C-alpha positions as CSV (number, residue, x, y, z in Angstrom):
1,X,24.8,68.4,86.4
2,X,26.6,65.4,84.4
3,X,29.8,65.1,83.0
4,X,30.6,62.9,80.0
5,X,34.4,61.7,80.7
6,X,36.1,59.6,77.9
7,X,38.6,57.4,78.6
8,X,40.4,58.8,75.5
9,X,42.2,61.9,76.7
10,X,42.1,63.4,73.2
11,X,38.2,63.6,73.6
12,X,36.8,66.7,74.9
13,X,34.7,66.6,78.0
14,X,31.0,67.7,78.2
15,X,28.8,69.1,80.6
16,X,25.1,68.7,80.6
17,X,22.9,70.7,83.0
18,X,19.6,68.9,83.7
19,X,16.9,71.5,84.2
20,X,13.9,70.8,86.0
21,X,10.4,73.0,87.0
22,X,8.9,71.2,89.9
23,X,5.6,71.9,88.8
24,X,5.9,69.9,85.8
25,X,5.8,67.0,87.8
26,X,7.4,64.2,86.0
27,X,10.4,65.3,83.7
28,X,12.3,62.5,81.8
29,X,15.9,63.0,80.4
30,X,16.9,60.5,77.5
31,X,20.7,59.3,77.1
32,X,21.9,57.6,74.0
33,X,23.6,57.7,71.2
34,X,20.7,58.9,69.0
35,X,20.8,62.6,67.7
36,X,17.6,63.1,69.4
37,X,18.8,62.3,73.1
38,X,18.8,64.9,75.7
39,X,22.6,63.6,76.7
40,X,24.2,62.6,73.8
41,X,26.8,59.7,74.5
42,X,29.1,58.9,71.5
43,X,30.0,55.1,71.8
44,X,29.1,52.2,69.7
45,X,28.2,50.3,72.6
46,X,25.6,52.8,73.9
47,X,22.2,52.2,72.4
48,X,20.2,54.9,70.3
49,X,17.8,55.3,73.4
50,X,19.9,53.5,76.2
51,X,18.7,54.9,79.6
52,X,16.5,57.6,81.0
53,X,16.9,59.8,84.1
54,X,13.4,60.6,85.5
55,X,12.7,63.4,88.1
56,X,9.6,62.3,89.8
57,X,8.6,62.9,93.5
58,X,11.2,65.2,94.5
59,X,14.1,62.7,93.2
60,X,15.8,61.1,90.3
61,X,15.8,58.0,89.1
62,X,18.0,56.0,86.5
63,X,16.0,53.6,84.1
64,X,17.6,51.5,81.4
65,X,15.7,51.5,78.2
66,X,16.1,47.7,77.6
67,X,19.3,48.2,76.4
68,X,21.6,45.6,74.6
69,X,24.4,45.9,77.2
70,X,22.5,47.3,80.3
71,X,23.4,50.3,82.4
72,X,26.0,49.9,84.8
73,X,26.5,51.6,87.8
74,X,29.8,52.1,89.6
75,X,29.7,50.7,93.0
76,X,31.7,52.5,95.6
77,X,30.0,51.6,99.0
78,X,28.5,48.4,100.4
79,X,25.4,47.3,99.1
80,X,23.0,44.9,101.4
81,X,21.6,41.8,100.1
82,X,18.1,41.3,101.0
83,X,15.9,38.6,101.0
84,X,13.6,38.3,98.0
85,X,15.7,40.6,95.9
86,X,16.7,39.2,92.3
87,X,20.1,41.3,91.2
88,X,22.5,41.1,88.5
89,X,26.4,42.2,89.2
90,X,28.6,42.7,86.5
91,X,32.3,42.5,87.3
92,X,34.5,42.5,84.4
93,X,32.8,40.4,81.6
94,X,31.2,38.2,84.2
95,X,27.6,38.5,84.9
96,X,26.3,36.9,87.8
97,X,22.6,36.9,88.9
98,X,21.6,36.0,92.2
99,X,18.1,35.7,94.2
100,X,18.5,35.4,97.9
101,X,15.9,33.3,100.0
102,X,15.7,31.6,103.3
């Protein structure tokens, strides 16, 4: 279940229920502002097909679809920085890219 919450208080909230059948195997839900998306996001900064939620091997995976501004995740817990990882962090309008090596 996903809830689309707008900063604009005059906009209605929308709730999406993602229904899966585990026998189908891989199931993909498309997110974006395009009319043919499973989850419609009415925001000009969102690409027509911005990202996908894929149900595979009994879990959900969020995948960006090479969108112009990327797909961001609000971090509430600590993230371990592991050697060999390449990550990008956006803090405000600043994007930091790091690669940790020893």
